C-alpha positions as a Markdown table, in Angstrom:
| # | Residue | x | y | z |
|---|---|---|---|---|
| 1 | Unk | 73.6 | 99.3 | 103.1 |
| 2 | Unk | 72.8 | 99.9 | 99.5 |
| 3 | Unk | 75.1 | 97.1 | 98.4 |
| 4 | Unk | 73.5 | 94.8 | 101.0 |
| 5 | Unk | 70.1 | 95.5 | 99.6 |
| 6 | Unk | 71.3 | 94.9 | 96.0 |
| 7 | Unk | 72.8 | 91.6 | 97.0 |
| 8 | Unk | 69.7 | 90.1 | 98.5 |
| 9 | Unk | 67.3 | 91.2 | 95.7 |
| 10 | Unk | 67.5 | 88.4 | 93.1 |
| 11 | Unk | 65.2 | 90.2 | 90.7 |
| 12 | Unk | 67.2 | 93.4 | 90.4 |
| 13 | Unk | 69.4 | 93.6 | 87.3 |
| 14 | Unk | 71.2 | 96.6 | 88.7 |
| 15 | Unk | 71.2 | 99.2 | 91.5 |
| 16 | Unk | 71.5 | 103.0 | 91.7 |
| 17 | Unk | 73.3 | 104.8 | 94.5 |
| 18 | Unk | 72.7 | 108.5 | 94.4 |
| 19 | Unk | 74.6 | 111.0 | 96.7 |
| 20 | Unk | 73.3 | 114.5 | 97.2 |
| 21 | Unk | 75.4 | 116.9 | 95.3 |
| 22 | Unk | 77.5 | 119.3 | 97.3 |
| 23 | Unk | 77.6 | 117.1 | 100.4 |
| 24 | Unk | 80.6 | 115.1 | 101.8 |
| 25 | Unk | 80.4 | 111.4 | 102.2 |
| 26 | Unk | 83.2 | 110.0 | 104.3 |
| 27 | Unk | 83.5 | 106.2 | 104.4 |
| 28 | Unk | 83.6 | 104.7 | 107.9 |
| 29 | Unk | 84.0 | 101.0 | 107.3 |
| 30 | Unk | 86.1 | 99.2 | 104.7 |
| 31 | Unk | 84.6 | 96.5 | 102.4 |
| 32 | Unk | 86.7 | 93.5 | 101.6 |
| 33 | Unk | 86.6 | 90.6 | 99.1 |
| 34 | Unk | 88.2 | 87.2 | 99.2 |
| 35 | Unk | 89.6 | 87.5 | 95.7 |
| 36 | Unk | 91.3 | 90.7 | 96.5 |
| 37 | Unk | 92.5 | 89.5 | 99.9 |
| 38 | Unk | 94.1 | 86.5 | 98.2 |
| 39 | Unk | 95.7 | 88.8 | 95.7 |
| 40 | Unk | 97.2 | 91.2 | 98.3 |
| 41 | Unk | 95.4 | 91.4 | 101.7 |
| 42 | Unk | 97.6 | 94.4 | 102.7 |
| 43 | Unk | 95.9 | 96.5 | 100.0 |
| 44 | Unk | 92.3 | 95.2 | 100.0 |
| 45 | Unk | 90.3 | 97.7 | 101.9 |
| 46 | Unk | 87.9 | 99.9 | 99.8 |
| 47 | Unk | 85.0 | 102.2 | 100.5 |
| 48 | Unk | 82.9 | 100.4 | 97.9 |
| 49 | Unk | 83.6 | 96.8 | 96.8 |
| 50 | Unk | 81.3 | 96.0 | 93.9 |
| 51 | Unk | 81.5 | 92.2 | 93.5 |
| 52 | Unk | 77.9 | 91.5 | 92.5 |
| 53 | Unk | 76.7 | 90.3 | 89.0 |
| 54 | Unk | 74.5 | 93.4 | 88.8 |
| 55 | Unk | 74.8 | 96.8 | 87.1 |
| 56 | Unk | 75.6 | 99.9 | 89.1 |
| 57 | Unk | 75.0 | 103.6 | 88.8 |
| 58 | Unk | 76.9 | 105.7 | 91.3 |
| 59 | Unk | 76.0 | 109.3 | 90.8 |
| 60 | Unk | 74.4 | 112.4 | 92.4 |
| 61 | Unk | 71.1 | 114.2 | 92.7 |
| 62 | Unk | 70.0 | 117.6 | 93.9 |
| 63 | Unk | 72.1 | 120.7 | 93.5 |
| 64 | Unk | 74.1 | 119.9 | 90.4 |
| 65 | Unk | 77.4 | 120.1 | 92.3 |
| 66 | Unk | 79.7 | 117.1 | 92.7 |
| 67 | Unk | 79.4 | 115.0 | 95.8 |
| 68 | Unk | 82.6 | 114.8 | 97.8 |
| 69 | Unk | 83.7 | 111.2 | 98.4 |
| 70 | Unk | 86.5 | 110.8 | 101.0 |
| 71 | Unk | 88.9 | 111.1 | 102.5 |
| 72 | Unk | 90.5 | 107.7 | 102.9 |
| 73 | Unk | 92.7 | 106.6 | 105.8 |
| 74 | Unk | 96.1 | 105.3 | 106.5 |
| 75 | Unk | 97.3 | 101.8 | 105.6 |
| 76 | Unk | 98.9 | 101.4 | 109.0 |
| 77 | Unk | 95.4 | 101.6 | 110.5 |
| 78 | Unk | 94.0 | 98.0 | 110.0 |
| 79 | Unk | 90.4 | 99.3 | 110.1 |
| 80 | Unk | 90.8 | 102.3 | 107.8 |
| 81 | Unk | 89.6 | 102.5 | 104.2 |
| 82 | Unk | 92.6 | 102.7 | 101.8 |
| 83 | Unk | 91.0 | 103.0 | 98.3 |
| 84 | Unk | 87.7 | 104.4 | 96.9 |
| 85 | Unk | 86.1 | 101.8 | 94.6 |
| 86 | Unk | 87.0 | 98.3 | 93.6 |
| 87 | Unk | 85.1 | 96.3 | 90.9 |
| 88 | Unk | 85.9 | 92.6 | 90.9 |
| 89 | Unk | 84.4 | 89.5 | 89.4 |
| 90 | Unk | 81.6 | 88.3 | 89.2 |
| 91 | Unk | 80.7 | 92.0 | 88.4 |
| 92 | Unk | 80.2 | 92.2 | 84.6 |
| 93 | Unk | 77.1 | 94.3 | 84.0 |
| 94 | Unk | 77.2 | 98.0 | 82.9 |
| 95 | Unk | 78.7 | 100.3 | 85.5 |
| 96 | Unk | 78.5 | 104.1 | 85.6 |
| 97 | Unk | 80.5 | 106.3 | 88.1 |
| 98 | Unk | 80.0 | 110.0 | 87.6 |
| 99 | Unk | 79.8 | 113.5 | 89.2 |
| 100 | Unk | 82.0 | 112.7 | 92.3 |
| 101 | Unk | 84.8 | 114.6 | 93.9 |
| 102 | Unk | 87.4 | 112.1 | 95.1 |
| 103 | Unk | 89.5 | 114.0 | 97.6 |
| 104 | Unk | 92.5 | 112.8 | 99.7 |
| 105 | Unk | 92.9 | 109.1 | 99.0 |
| 106 | Unk | 96.0 | 107.0 | 99.6 |
| 107 | Unk | 95.3 | 104.2 | 97.2 |
| 108 | Unk | 93.4 | 103.8 | 93.9 |
| 109 | Unk | 90.3 | 105.7 | 93.1 |
| 110 | Unk | 89.2 | 102.9 | 90.9 |
| 111 | Unk | 90.6 | 99.4 | 90.8 |
| 112 | Unk | 89.1 | 96.6 | 88.6 |
| 113 | Unk | 89.9 | 93.0 | 88.5 |
| 114 | Unk | 88.5 | 90.7 | 85.8 |
| 115 | Unk | 85.7 | 93.1 | 84.8 |
| 116 | Unk | 84.7 | 91.3 | 81.6 |
| 117 | Unk | 81.3 | 92.6 | 80.4 |
| 118 | Unk | 79.3 | 91.1 | 77.5 |
| 119 | Unk | 79.2 | 92.7 | 74.1 |
| 120 | Unk | 79.2 | 96.5 | 74.1 |
| 121 | Unk | 78.5 | 96.9 | 77.9 |
| 122 | Unk | 81.0 | 99.2 | 79.6 |
| 123 | Unk | 82.3 | 100.6 | 82.8 |
| 124 | Unk | 82.1 | 104.3 | 82.4 |
| 125 | Unk | 84.0 | 106.7 | 84.7 |
| 126 | Unk | 83.2 | 110.3 | 83.7 |
| 127 | Unk | 82.9 | 113.9 | 84.9 |
| 128 | Unk | 84.7 | 113.3 | 88.2 |
| 129 | Unk | 87.3 | 115.4 | 90.0 |
| 130 | Unk | 90.2 | 113.6 | 91.6 |
| 131 | Unk | 92.8 | 115.5 | 93.7 |
| 132 | Unk | 95.4 | 114.9 | 96.4 |
| 133 | Unk | 95.8 | 111.2 | 95.9 |
| 134 | Unk | 98.8 | 109.1 | 96.9 |
| 135 | Unk | 101.1 | 108.5 | 99.9 |
| 136 | Unk | 102.6 | 111.9 | 99.6 |
| 137 | Unk | 99.4 | 113.3 | 101.2 |
| 138 | Unk | 99.6 | 110.9 | 104.1 |
| 139 | Unk | 102.9 | 112.0 | 105.8 |
| 140 | Unk | 102.2 | 110.0 | 109.0 |
| 141 | Unk | 102.1 | 106.7 | 107.2 |
| 142 | Unk | 104.2 | 104.0 | 108.9 |
| 143 | Unk | 103.4 | 101.0 | 106.7 |
| 144 | Unk | 106.3 | 99.7 | 104.6 |
| 145 | Unk | 106.8 | 97.3 | 101.7 |
| 146 | Unk | 110.3 | 95.9 | 102.0 |
| 147 | Unk | 112.9 | 98.7 | 102.5 |
| 148 | Unk | 110.7 | 101.5 | 101.3 |
| 149 | Unk | 107.5 | 103.2 | 102.5 |
| 150 | Unk | 104.2 | 102.2 | 101.2 |
| 151 | Unk | 103.5 | 103.3 | 97.6 |
| 152 | Unk | 100.5 | 103.3 | 95.2 |
| 153 | Unk | 100.7 | 102.3 | 91.5 |
| 154 | Unk | 97.9 | 104.2 | 90.0 |
| 155 | Unk | 94.8 | 106.4 | 90.2 |
| 156 | Unk | 92.6 | 104.3 | 87.9 |
| 157 | Unk | 94.1 | 100.8 | 87.8 |
| 158 | Unk | 92.2 | 98.2 | 85.8 |
| 159 | Unk | 93.5 | 94.7 | 85.7 |
| 160 | Unk | 92.6 | 91.8 | 83.4 |
| 161 | Unk | 89.5 | 93.8 | 82.3 |
| 162 | Unk | 88.0 | 95.3 | 79.1 |
| 163 | Unk | 85.5 | 97.9 | 77.9 |
| 164 | Unk | 86.4 | 100.9 | 80.1 |
| 165 | Unk | 85.4 | 104.4 | 79.0 |
| 166 | Unk | 87.2 | 107.2 | 81.0 |
| 167 | Unk | 86.1 | 110.6 | 79.9 |
| 168 | Unk | 85.9 | 114.3 | 80.9 |
| 169 | Unk | 87.5 | 113.9 | 84.3 |
| 170 | Unk | 90.0 | 116.2 | 86.1 |
| 171 | Unk | 93.0 | 114.7 | 87.9 |
| 172 | Unk | 95.4 | 116.8 | 89.8 |
| 173 | Unk | 98.0 | 116.6 | 92.6 |
| 174 | Unk | 98.8 | 112.9 | 92.4 |
| 175 | Unk | 102.1 | 111.8 | 94.0 |
| 176 | Unk | 104.0 | 108.9 | 95.6 |
| 177 | Unk | 106.7 | 109.3 | 98.1 |
| 178 | Unk | 108.5 | 112.5 | 99.2 |
| 179 | Unk | 109.1 | 115.2 | 96.7 |
| 180 | Unk | 110.3 | 118.1 | 98.9 |
| 181 | Unk | 114.1 | 117.7 | 98.7 |
| 182 | Unk | 114.5 | 114.5 | 100.6 |
| 183 | Unk | 114.2 | 110.9 | 99.2 |
| 184 | Unk | 112.1 | 110.7 | 96.0 |
| 185 | Unk | 110.6 | 107.3 | 97.0 |
| 186 | Unk | 108.9 | 105.7 | 94.0 |
| 187 | Unk | 108.3 | 109.1 | 92.5 |
| 188 | Unk | 108.0 | 107.5 | 89.1 |
| 189 | Unk | 105.6 | 104.6 | 90.0 |
| 190 | Unk | 102.4 | 106.6 | 90.3 |
| 191 | Unk | 100.4 | 106.5 | 87.1 |
| 192 | Unk | 97.0 | 108.2 | 86.6 |
| 193 | Unk | 95.9 | 105.5 | 84.0 |
| 194 | Unk | 97.6 | 102.2 | 84.7 |
| 195 | Unk | 96.2 | 99.6 | 82.3 |
| 196 | Unk | 97.5 | 96.1 | 83.1 |
| 197 | Unk | 96.1 | 93.4 | 80.8 |
| 198 | Unk | 93.2 | 95.6 | 80.0 |
| 199 | Unk | 91.9 | 96.0 | 76.5 |
| 200 | Unk | 89.3 | 97.6 | 74.2 |
| 201 | Unk | 89.1 | 100.8 | 76.2 |
| 202 | Unk | 89.0 | 104.6 | 75.6 |
| 203 | Unk | 90.5 | 107.5 | 77.6 |
| 204 | Unk | 89.3 | 110.8 | 76.2 |
| 205 | Unk | 88.8 | 114.4 | 77.1 |
| 206 | Unk | 90.5 | 114.3 | 80.5 |
| 207 | Unk | 92.7 | 117.0 | 82.1 |
| 208 | Unk | 95.7 | 115.8 | 84.2 |
| 209 | Unk | 97.6 | 118.4 | 86.3 |
| 210 | Unk | 100.7 | 118.2 | 88.6 |
| 211 | Unk | 101.4 | 114.5 | 88.7 |
| 212 | Unk | 104.9 | 113.2 | 89.2 |
| 213 | Unk | 104.9 | 109.8 | 87.5 |
| 214 | Unk | 104.2 | 108.8 | 83.8 |
| 215 | Unk | 100.5 | 109.4 | 83.6 |
| 216 | Unk | 99.7 | 106.6 | 81.2 |
| 217 | Unk | 101.1 | 103.1 | 81.6 |
| 218 | Unk | 100.2 | 99.9 | 79.7 |
| 219 | Unk | 101.5 | 96.5 | 80.6 |
| 220 | Unk | 101.4 | 93.3 | 78.6 |
| 221 | Unk | 100.0 | 92.3 | 75.1 |
| 222 | Unk | 96.6 | 92.0 | 76.7 |
| 223 | Unk | 96.7 | 95.8 | 77.3 |
| 224 | Unk | 95.9 | 96.5 | 73.7 |
| 225 | Unk | 93.3 | 98.3 | 71.5 |
| 226 | Unk | 93.3 | 101.4 | 73.7 |
| 227 | Unk | 92.6 | 104.9 | 72.5 |
| 228 | Unk | 94.1 | 107.9 | 74.3 |
| 229 | Unk | 92.3 | 110.8 | 72.6 |
| 230 | Unk | 92.1 | 114.6 | 73.2 |
| 231 | Unk | 93.5 | 114.7 | 76.7 |
| 232 | Unk | 95.6 | 117.5 | 78.2 |
| 233 | Unk | 98.5 | 116.9 | 80.5 |
| 234 | Unk | 100.1 | 119.8 | 82.4 |
| 235 | Unk | 103.2 | 119.2 | 84.5 |
| 236 | Unk | 102.5 | 115.5 | 84.4 |
| 237 | Unk | 105.6 | 113.5 | 83.7 |
| 238 | Unk | 108.9 | 113.0 | 85.5 |
| 239 | Unk | 111.8 | 115.1 | 84.3 |
| 240 | Unk | 114.6 | 113.2 | 82.6 |
| 241 | Unk | 117.2 | 114.9 | 84.8 |
| 242 | Unk | 116.0 | 112.9 | 87.8 |
| 243 | Unk | 117.2 | 109.8 | 86.0 |
| 244 | Unk | 114.3 | 107.7 | 87.3 |
| 245 | Unk | 113.5 | 104.2 | 86.0 |
| 246 | Unk | 110.1 | 105.0 | 84.6 |
| 247 | Unk | 110.0 | 108.1 | 82.4 |
| 248 | Unk | 107.8 | 109.6 | 79.6 |
| 249 | Unk | 104.1 | 110.5 | 79.3 |
| 250 | Unk | 103.7 | 106.9 | 78.2 |
| 251 | Unk | 105.4 | 104.0 | 80.0 |
| 252 | Unk | 105.3 | 100.5 | 78.3 |
| 253 | Unk | 106.2 | 97.2 | 80.0 |
| 254 | Unk | 105.6 | 93.5 | 79.9 |
| 255 | Unk | 104.6 | 90.8 | 82.4 |
| 256 | Unk | 107.6 | 89.6 | 84.4 |
| 257 | Unk | 110.1 | 90.7 | 81.8 |
| 258 | Unk | 108.6 | 88.7 | 79.0 |
| 259 | Unk | 107.9 | 89.6 | 75.4 |
| 260 | Unk | 104.2 | 90.3 | 75.6 |
| 261 | Unk | 104.4 | 94.0 | 74.6 |
| 262 | Unk | 101.2 | 96.0 | 74.3 |
| 263 | Unk | 99.8 | 96.5 | 70.8 |
| 264 | Unk | 97.4 | 98.8 | 68.9 |
| 265 | Unk | 97.6 | 101.9 | 71.1 |
| 266 | Unk | 96.1 | 104.9 | 69.4 |
| 267 | Unk | 97.4 | 108.2 | 70.8 |
| 268 | Unk | 95.7 | 111.1 | 69.1 |
| 269 | Unk | 95.0 | 114.8 | 69.6 |
| 270 | Unk | 96.6 | 115.1 | 73.1 |
| 271 | Unk | 98.4 | 118.1 | 74.5 |
| 272 | Unk | 101.5 | 117.3 | 76.6 |
| 273 | Unk | 102.7 | 120.5 | 78.4 |
| 274 | Unk | 105.8 | 120.6 | 80.5 |
| 275 | Unk | 107.2 | 117.9 | 82.8 |
| 276 | Unk | 106.6 | 117.9 | 86.5 |
| 277 | Unk | 109.4 | 119.5 | 88.5 |
| 278 | Unk | 110.3 | 118.0 | 91.9 |
| 279 | Unk | 111.4 | 121.2 | 93.7 |
| 280 | Unk | 114.4 | 120.7 | 95.8 |
| 281 | Unk | 115.6 | 117.7 | 93.8 |
| 282 | Unk | 116.2 | 119.4 | 90.5 |
| 283 | Unk | 116.5 | 122.7 | 88.6 |
| 284 | Unk | 113.1 | 123.4 | 87.1 |
| 285 | Unk | 114.7 | 125.7 | 84.5 |
| 286 | Unk | 116.3 | 122.7 | 82.9 |
| 287 | Unk | 113.6 | 120.1 | 83.5 |
| 288 | Unk | 112.8 | 118.1 | 80.3 |
| 289 | Unk | 110.2 | 115.4 | 79.6 |
| 290 | Unk | 110.0 | 112.8 | 76.9 |
| 291 | Unk | 107.3 | 111.1 | 74.9 |
| 292 | Unk | 107.6 | 107.6 | 76.2 |
| 293 | Unk | 109.9 | 104.9 | 77.7 |
| 294 | Unk | 109.9 | 101.2 | 77.6 |
| 295 | Unk | 111.0 | 98.6 | 80.2 |
| 296 | Unk | 113.8 | 97.2 | 78.0 |
| 297 | Unk | 115.8 | 98.2 | 75.0 |
| 298 | Unk | 113.7 | 96.7 | 72.3 |
| 299 | Unk | 112.3 | 97.9 | 69.0 |
| 300 | Unk | 108.7 | 98.5 | 70.1 |
| 301 | Unk | 106.2 | 100.0 | 67.6 |
| 302 | Unk | 102.9 | 99.2 | 69.3 |
| 303 | Unk | 101.5 | 102.8 | 69.3 |
| 304 | Unk | 100.3 | 105.2 | 66.6 |
| 305 | Unk | 100.9 | 108.9 | 67.5 |
| 306 | Unk | 98.8 | 111.4 | 65.5 |
| 307 | Unk | 98.2 | 115.1 | 65.9 |
| 308 | Unk | 99.7 | 115.4 | 69.4 |
| 309 | Unk | 101.4 | 118.5 | 70.7 |
| 310 | Unk | 104.5 | 118.3 | 73.0 |
| 311 | Unk | 106.2 | 121.0 | 75.0 |
| 312 | Unk | 109.1 | 119.0 | 76.5 |
| 313 | Unk | 110.9 | 121.8 | 78.4 |
| 314 | Unk | 110.0 | 124.5 | 80.8 |
| 315 | Unk | 109.6 | 128.0 | 79.3 |
């Protein structure tokens, strides 16, 4: 209803949606968008689809506690909400998303497509708690993509966008597939921060705990000028002994196997503590992580690493 009011008020430059802190808000009806449906209709159902050329503040009031936003539903249910928030063109005004507890979602918590603000305007995602995200927490899912079960690529997944600030959030328990001794389906394809063709952005002061895929992935030369500063990662990278395709705290790739490698990544002051151990699939005592991996064997030097601390093996 709030979005409907914002859309019909031509004088409003922006809109504020405030949820009472400490209460739970469960989405009942999915929002869709033609651009997203044309991109992939099977993944286009979000609790909030912000596709207006107006600013947005999504925050809380009242108690000082986070407002619980969720849970989402199953992809196999054609009426269910899959992801939390999608920001898509023509949205380009400042956006603030804060003080929310995103709990139990199958798809992205935030997806952006062609968010291209003017000047120094930003999309700010801060002081949120995200937990239990990904298909692992939807064991009754029957939707499939090709031969494998449905999977999710990321928690925050900006595409063809710029000027994102992600700060002071907590992410924990984020997984694809099955990790209990059976088939590790797409275990390495879930990324907390998946920046595809997204530039001029900052990820700082976040805590990431218990995630099974490389937590930070950048794709294409347009995913450049990104700062990863003062974040802490605990048990948040696949172990090398699983011999998965995507490994490392940082995963780097290009578009369609081309040569458009990301550039100007600045990775400074982060703490990388222990890989994730998939119990039943590996011996945790010998689990070992690595700094980064790249999609092909090339001499890539698009990142500057400064003052980071790594504990690569379990102690």
